[in-house]
C-alpha positions as CSV (number, residue, x, y, z in Angstrom):
1,M,51.1,-78.1,-85.3
2,N,50.7,-79.8,-82.1
3,Q,46.5,-77.8,-81.2
4,P,43.8,-78.7,-83.3
5,L,43.2,-76.6,-86.3
6,S,39.5,-75.9,-84.9
7,L,37.7,-77.1,-81.4
8,D,34.1,-76.8,-80.2
9,I,32.1,-76.9,-76.8
10,R,28.9,-78.1,-77.3
11,A,26.0,-78.6,-74.2
12,H,23.5,-80.8,-74.3
13,P,20.5,-80.3,-72.0
14,A,18.1,-83.4,-72.1
15,P,17.9,-86.2,-70.8
16,R,21.5,-85.6,-69.3
17,K,23.8,-82.1,-69.9
18,V,26.4,-83.8,-71.7
19,L,29.0,-81.0,-73.3
20,T,31.2,-82.5,-76.0
21,N,34.0,-81.3,-77.0
22,E,35.4,-82.0,-81.1
23,T,38.3,-81.4,-83.0
24,P,38.0,-82.6,-86.3
25,Y,41.4,-80.3,-87.8
26,A,43.9,-82.5,-85.2
27,F,46.8,-83.6,-87.2
28,V,48.0,-85.1,-84.2
29,P,46.5,-87.0,-80.5
30,I,45.3,-84.6,-78.2
31,D,47.2,-83.8,-75.2
32,R,46.4,-83.4,-71.8
33,P,46.3,-79.5,-71.4
34,T,43.5,-80.4,-74.0
35,V,41.8,-82.0,-72.3
36,D,41.7,-80.8,-69.3
37,K,39.4,-78.5,-71.5
38,L,36.5,-80.4,-71.4
39,L,37.2,-81.2,-68.2
40,G,37.2,-78.1,-66.3
41,A,34.2,-77.0,-69.2
42,V,31.9,-80.3,-68.0
43,S,32.8,-78.8,-64.2
44,K,31.7,-74.8,-64.5
45,F,28.7,-75.8,-66.7
46,G,28.0,-79.0,-64.1
47,A,27.5,-81.1,-67.1
48,Q,27.1,-84.8,-65.6
49,E,29.8,-86.0,-68.2
50,G,31.8,-84.8,-71.1
51,L,32.8,-86.9,-74.6
52,F,35.9,-85.6,-76.6
53,V,36.2,-86.9,-80.5
54,S,39.3,-86.8,-81.9
55,W,39.8,-88.3,-85.0
56,S,43.7,-88.5,-84.2
57,G,43.7,-89.7,-80.6
58,F,45.2,-88.8,-77.8
59,R,49.2,-89.2,-76.6
60,T,49.2,-92.5,-74.4
61,N,49.3,-90.5,-71.2
62,V,45.9,-88.9,-71.4
63,Q,44.4,-92.3,-71.4
64,K,46.1,-93.5,-68.2
65,E,46.2,-90.0,-66.2
66,L,42.4,-90.3,-67.4
67,A,41.0,-93.2,-66.2
68,S,40.3,-92.3,-63.0
69,S,37.6,-89.6,-64.8
70,F,36.5,-92.7,-66.7
71,F,32.5,-91.9,-65.6
72,R,33.8,-88.2,-66.2
73,V,34.6,-87.6,-69.2
74,R,35.2,-90.7,-72.3
75,L,37.3,-90.1,-75.0
76,W,37.2,-91.6,-78.4
77,S,39.0,-91.7,-81.2
78,Q,38.1,-92.2,-84.1
79,K,37.5,-95.9,-84.1
80,E,35.4,-95.1,-81.4
81,L,33.4,-93.1,-83.6
82,L,32.9,-95.5,-86.4
83,E,31.1,-98.3,-84.2
84,A,29.2,-96.2,-82.5
85,L,28.3,-94.4,-85.5
86,F,27.8,-97.9,-87.5
87,S,26.3,-100.0,-84.4
88,H,23.2,-97.2,-84.2
89,Y,23.5,-96.4,-87.4
90,D,19.4,-97.9,-87.9
91,Q,17.8,-96.0,-85.0
92,L,19.2,-92.4,-86.6
93,D,16.3,-89.3,-88.1
94,D,16.1,-90.8,-91.9
95,N,17.0,-86.6,-92.5
96,L,21.1,-87.8,-91.2
97,K,20.7,-90.7,-92.8
98,T,19.9,-88.5,-95.8
99,E,22.8,-86.8,-94.9
100,L,24.7,-89.4,-94.4
101,P,23.8,-92.5,-96.6
102,L,26.4,-95.5,-95.3
103,K,25.5,-99.1,-97.1
104,R,26.0,-102.1,-95.3
105,I,28.4,-104.8,-97.3
106,W,29.1,-108.7,-96.2
107,S,32.4,-109.9,-97.3
108,V,33.7,-113.1,-96.2
109,A,35.4,-113.3,-92.9
110,A,39.0,-114.5,-92.8
111,E,39.6,-117.5,-90.8
112,V,40.9,-117.0,-87.3
113,G,44.7,-116.6,-87.4
114,E,45.2,-115.3,-90.3
């Protein structure tokens, strides 16, 4: 299956107009035409930027071809999504934390070179 099973585009009006595009059920990296749909929506709705979140990532050519559009659209794979979640989790609303309960754990760090 080459296309996502679900494609949602959402507009977030304040403080900046941002469009987000999520493909939670994609099983393959996202291709350029799919990302171009978000870029079109960014232009159509006059958004300042777009955020495309894909759990399966993006094809390698997509990152390279969209480098010039860095400030218009951001591409997040599961790595970027989880990093953002973990770094800002403490700032989330308590109701959201209840819906997504996480617990911080500590582990011994591996030595450099291992």
